[in-house]
C-alpha angles and dihedrals in degrees: 000000000000123000133193117221123208120191099190138060098243119126094005119150100222091195087066091051090054092045093049092050090049093049090049090053094247134131111285134182140176112312094247090056091055090047091053092048094050095043090052093050127107092229134011132185131189123186123207132190105203101319097331121102104226103170148355146176140187141203136209118209146158086224091233112070114328132067143156130204121218142174099020101169137159126189108257092241089060099042120116090031099098097264095118090047090051091051092050094047092052094046093045090050089057089048097043095130096047140083104243128207132181141158122232132210110258109275094025097082092101091061091059093042087061086062091054100266120143132198116266120235094199103034113145133183138189105202126191089226108028093169091059091047090053090052090051091052095247093122 
């Protein structure tokens, strides 16, 4: 299957970003909030099959030695087809000189381990809604 990759935020339907995150069981907000987050990111990547956006991801970075990956999501109908791997490879290529951190949804850790990630022993977080994160199994 062929995919088209877009590395900018032009012509993105932010409603679809919210809907994809929701379908993937991830945190989702109003479309304008996602637009702001992606536009303020160091790197963004959107994957299309024909004209349909099927996945995306973004990274924050200082561009020197630290980075974090967020919002890697693939529509459920396109999961297990290498789309998530493609997103990670492209983002990690852009971050090749940086330490990279992320947090995964519970049960998805194995996917990131295939990209070379390892569990942190000293990872810490200050979440806006810690109770919700506990219910999701993040804490």
